[in-house]
C-alpha positions as CSV (number, residue, x, y, z in Angstrom):
1,M,2.0,18.5,1.7
2,S,0.5,20.6,-1.3
3,Y,0.8,19.3,-4.6
4,A,-1.3,21.8,-6.5
5,N,1.4,24.4,-7.0
6,R,3.7,21.6,-8.8
7,L,1.3,20.8,-11.6
8,G,0.9,22.5,-15.1
9,E,4.6,23.8,-15.3
10,S,6.5,23.8,-18.8
11,G,9.4,22.1,-19.3
12,A,11.0,18.4,-19.8
13,G,8.3,16.2,-18.6
14,A,5.3,18.6,-19.0
15,A,3.7,16.3,-21.4
16,V,3.7,13.5,-19.0
17,I,1.5,15.3,-16.5
18,S,-0.5,17.5,-19.2
19,D,-3.7,16.0,-17.8
20,Q,-2.6,16.9,-14.4
21,S,-3.3,13.5,-12.9
22,V,0.0,12.8,-11.4
23,V,2.7,14.6,-9.3
24,L,6.3,14.2,-9.3
25,V,8.2,13.1,-6.2
26,R,11.5,12.1,-5.2
27,Y,13.3,11.3,-1.5
28,R,14.5,14.6,0.1
29,A,18.2,15.3,0.1
30,G,20.1,13.8,2.8
31,L,17.8,10.8,3.5
32,T,19.3,8.6,0.8
33,G,22.1,8.5,-1.7
34,Q,21.9,10.8,-5.0
35,T,21.5,7.7,-7.2
36,A,18.4,6.8,-5.1
37,R,16.5,10.0,-5.8
38,T,14.9,9.0,-8.8
39,V,11.8,11.2,-9.7
40,H,8.6,9.0,-9.4
41,L,4.9,9.4,-10.3
42,V,2.2,9.4,-7.9
43,S,-1.4,9.6,-9.2
44,L,-3.4,12.4,-8.0
45,R,-6.7,10.3,-8.9
46,D,-5.8,8.6,-5.5
47,R,-6.3,10.2,-2.2
48,C,-3.1,11.2,-0.9
49,V,-3.3,12.8,2.6
50,A,-1.0,11.0,5.1
51,G,1.2,8.2,5.4
52,M,2.5,6.0,2.7
53,V,1.8,6.1,-1.0
54,D,2.2,3.9,-3.8
55,T,4.1,5.2,-6.9
56,L,3.0,4.2,-10.4
57,C,5.8,1.8,-10.6
58,G,5.0,0.0,-7.5
59,S,7.5,1.7,-5.1
60,L,5.9,2.3,-1.5
61,M,7.2,6.0,-0.3
62,S,6.6,7.9,3.1
63,L,5.2,11.1,2.6
64,D,7.3,12.4,5.3
65,S,10.3,11.3,3.3
66,V,9.6,12.8,-0.1
67,E,9.2,16.3,-1.8
68,A,7.2,17.4,-5.0
69,V,9.6,18.5,-7.8
70,S,8.9,20.5,-10.7
71,P,8.9,18.8,-14.4
72,G,12.3,18.3,-16.0
73,A,14.2,18.1,-12.5
74,G,16.1,15.0,-11.6
75,M,16.0,11.7,-13.5
76,P,12.8,10.0,-14.0
77,C,11.8,6.8,-13.1
78,S,11.4,4.9,-16.4
79,A,8.9,2.5,-15.1
80,C,6.6,5.4,-13.7
81,V,6.5,6.9,-16.9
82,I,5.9,3.8,-18.9
83,H,2.9,2.8,-16.7
84,H,1.6,6.2,-16.9
85,V,1.5,6.5,-20.7
86,S,0.4,3.0,-21.3
87,T,-3.1,2.4,-21.7
88,M,-4.9,0.4,-19.2
89,A,-4.3,-3.2,-19.8
90,P,-7.6,-5.3,-20.7
91,A,-9.0,-7.9,-18.3
92,A,-7.0,-11.1,-17.8
93,V,-7.8,-13.8,-20.2
94,R,-8.0,-16.5,-17.3
95,Q,-11.3,-16.5,-15.6
96,P,-11.6,-17.5,-11.8
97,S,-11.8,-21.2,-11.2
98,P,-15.1,-22.5,-9.7
99,A,-15.2,-21.8,-6.0
100,D,-14.8,-25.7,-5.2
101,S,-11.9,-26.4,-7.4
102,P,-8.1,-26.6,-6.0
103,D,-7.2,-23.4,-7.5
104,G,-10.6,-21.4,-7.2
105,P,-11.2,-18.1,-5.4
106,E,-12.0,-19.8,-1.9
107,S,-8.5,-21.9,-1.9
108,G,-6.6,-19.0,-0.5
109,G,-3.7,-19.9,-2.4
110,A,-1.5,-16.9,-2.7
111,D,0.1,-18.0,-5.9
112,Q,-3.4,-18.3,-7.5
113,V,-4.6,-14.7,-6.9
114,D,-4.7,-12.8,-10.0
115,R,-6.8,-9.7,-11.1
116,A,-9.9,-11.7,-12.5
117,T,-9.7,-13.4,-8.9
118,Y,-9.9,-10.0,-7.2
119,E,-12.4,-8.7,-9.4
120,A,-14.6,-11.9,-8.7
121,W,-14.2,-11.2,-4.7
122,G,-15.6,-7.5,-5.6
123,W,-12.3,-5.8,-4.6
124,P,-11.5,-2.5,-6.0
125,V,-8.7,-3.2,-8.3
126,T,-7.4,-2.1,-11.5
127,Q,-4.5,-2.9,-13.8
128,R,-1.7,-1.2,-15.5
129,C,0.6,-3.1,-17.6
130,D,1.7,-5.9,-15.2
131,Q,0.6,-4.1,-12.1
132,I,-2.6,-4.9,-10.1
133,R,-3.6,-2.0,-7.8
134,L,-5.9,-2.0,-4.9
135,S,-7.8,1.6,-4.6
136,L,-7.7,2.7,-1.0
137,E,-10.5,5.1,-1.3
138,C,-13.8,3.8,0.4
139,E,-13.7,0.0,0.4
140,A,-10.3,-0.9,1.5
141,S,-7.7,0.4,4.0
142,A,-4.0,-0.6,4.4
143,I,-1.8,-0.2,7.6
144,A,1.7,-0.5,7.7
145,I,2.6,-2.5,10.9
146,P,6.0,-3.1,12.2
147,I,7.2,-6.8,11.6
148,S,7.9,-7.0,15.5
149,L,4.2,-6.6,16.0
150,S,2.4,-7.9,12.8
151,A,2.5,-11.7,13.7
152,E,1.0,-11.2,17.3
153,L,-1.8,-8.5,15.8
154,T,-2.8,-11.1,13.3
155,Q,-3.4,-13.8,15.7
156,I,-5.4,-11.4,17.8
157,L,-7.5,-10.6,15.0
158,T,-7.8,-14.2,13.6
159,A,-8.8,-15.1,17.2
160,R,-11.6,-12.3,17.1
161,R,-12.7,-13.9,13.8
162,C,-11.5,-10.8,11.6
163,A,-8.4,-12.2,10.4
164,P,-7.1,-9.7,7.6
165,A,-4.8,-10.0,4.7
166,V,-1.2,-9.4,5.2
167,L,1.6,-8.7,2.7
168,A,5.2,-7.5,2.4
169,H,6.4,-4.9,0.3
170,P,10.2,-4.6,-0.6
171,D,10.2,-0.7,-0.2
172,S,8.9,-1.2,3.4
173,P,11.1,-4.0,4.7
174,E,10.5,-3.2,8.5
175,H,6.6,-3.4,8.2
176,H,4.0,-5.6,6.9
177,I,0.9,-4.2,5.2
178,V,-2.3,-5.1,6.8
179,L,-5.5,-5.0,4.4
180,V,-8.7,-4.1,5.9
181,G,-12.2,-2.8,4.7
182,E,-14.2,-0.3,6.6
183,R,-12.2,2.9,7.7
184,Y,-13.0,4.3,11.2
185,G,-13.8,7.7,9.6
186,D,-11.8,10.2,11.9
187,M,-7.9,9.7,12.1
188,L,-6.7,7.1,14.6
189,P,-3.9,7.9,17.2
190,W,-1.5,5.2,15.6
191,P,1.9,5.0,17.3
192,P,4.8,7.0,15.1
193,S,5.9,3.7,13.6
194,V,2.4,2.7,12.3
195,H,1.5,4.4,8.9
196,E,-1.7,4.6,6.8
197,V,-0.9,3.7,3.3
198,T,-3.1,6.1,1.1
199,G,-4.1,6.3,-2.5
200,A,-3.5,2.8,-3.9
201,L,-1.6,-0.2,-3.0
202,T,0.1,-2.6,-5.6
203,L,-0.8,-6.1,-5.1
204,P,0.8,-9.6,-5.7
205,P,1.7,-11.0,-8.1
206,T,3.1,-7.6,-9.0
207,M,6.9,-7.5,-9.2
208,T,8.5,-4.0,-8.4
209,S,12.1,-2.8,-9.3
210,R,13.4,-4.2,-5.8
211,G,11.5,-7.3,-6.0
212,P,8.3,-9.1,-5.7
213,I,5.3,-7.9,-3.3
214,T,4.3,-11.3,-1.5
215,W,1.7,-12.5,0.8
216,I,2.4,-13.0,4.5
217,Q,-1.2,-14.1,5.1
218,P,-3.0,-14.7,1.7
219,P,-6.2,-13.2,1.2
220,C,-9.7,-14.6,0.9
221,Q,-12.9,-13.5,-0.7
222,D,-14.1,-11.7,2.7
223,S,-10.8,-10.6,3.9
224,L,-11.8,-6.7,3.0
225,R,-15.1,-7.4,5.1
226,L,-14.0,-9.3,8.0
227,S,-11.5,-6.7,9.6
228,R,-12.0,-3.2,9.8
229,E,-9.5,-0.3,10.7
230,I,-11.1,0.1,14.3
231,D,-10.4,-3.8,14.6
232,V,-6.7,-3.3,13.8
233,F,-6.6,-0.3,16.1
234,G,-7.9,-2.4,19.1
235,A,-5.8,-5.2,18.3
236,L,-2.7,-3.3,18.3
237,R,-3.6,-1.7,21.6
238,A,-4.0,-5.3,23.0
239,A,-0.6,-6.3,21.7
240,L,1.1,-3.4,23.1
241,T,-0.5,-3.5,26.5
242,A,-0.2,-7.3,26.9
243,P,2.1,-8.4,29.9
244,G,5.8,-8.5,28.6
245,A,5.1,-6.6,25.3
246,I,7.9,-4.8,23.8
247,G,7.1,-1.4,22.8
248,S,9.7,-0.9,19.9
249,V,7.0,0.4,17.9
250,D,7.5,3.8,18.8
251,G,11.1,4.1,17.7
252,E,12.3,5.2,21.2
253,G,12.6,1.7,22.6
254,E,10.0,2.5,25.4
255,R,6.7,0.6,25.8
256,A,4.2,2.3,23.6
257,T,1.1,2.1,25.4
258,D,-0.1,5.7,24.3
259,A,-1.8,4.2,21.1
260,G,-5.3,5.3,22.4
């Protein structure tokens, strides 16, 4: 999808993208009801090449299901606009607790992880208003795995001593999002129902318009270093080729053994 020809146009909403840092997108006609075709903003400062993207309001959208629109078209998402025009929020007042305290960064408690803790871990995060966003440029990657496979995949990675952090996003109810560190480099041949999340990803404790983003497997300081993209790919192949594996990941009811 090319975004360049959608930028810099005049009309309503042009001021919102006057710095050409965002693109306007909405679901394509026929995929959802008209009331759900709100126009969202996606940051062009984030890499958006394939898979799924996180909008400024925290919605997770598949690039295969959206279209770019011109300024003034459709009903804008007010939350996206507010997040775009607001300045970057200052660092959280709360400082991370000592590592040996009950609610410190090493505790792994999902409810205790805030921006200060992510930053103390060295995670590439920023904050917009009440959103904590993880950059998926170089230091982190996120893979959307069907829920039917995510638990087994996480068990395999944990047994291999490269346990990832895993979260649930209300805009992707059929998937869990697996966070990893090092990218493979080349595009891996993921099965059709496995998607790479690109650009940025909103992290807990962020609340979206459809509900909270929550941890399925809470993160730890080394989560982005323990597991690599190629580790997830290998674990996925192992899960799909195991005896009795159900290959519903390909969306056709057949065993998906062609992931590699």
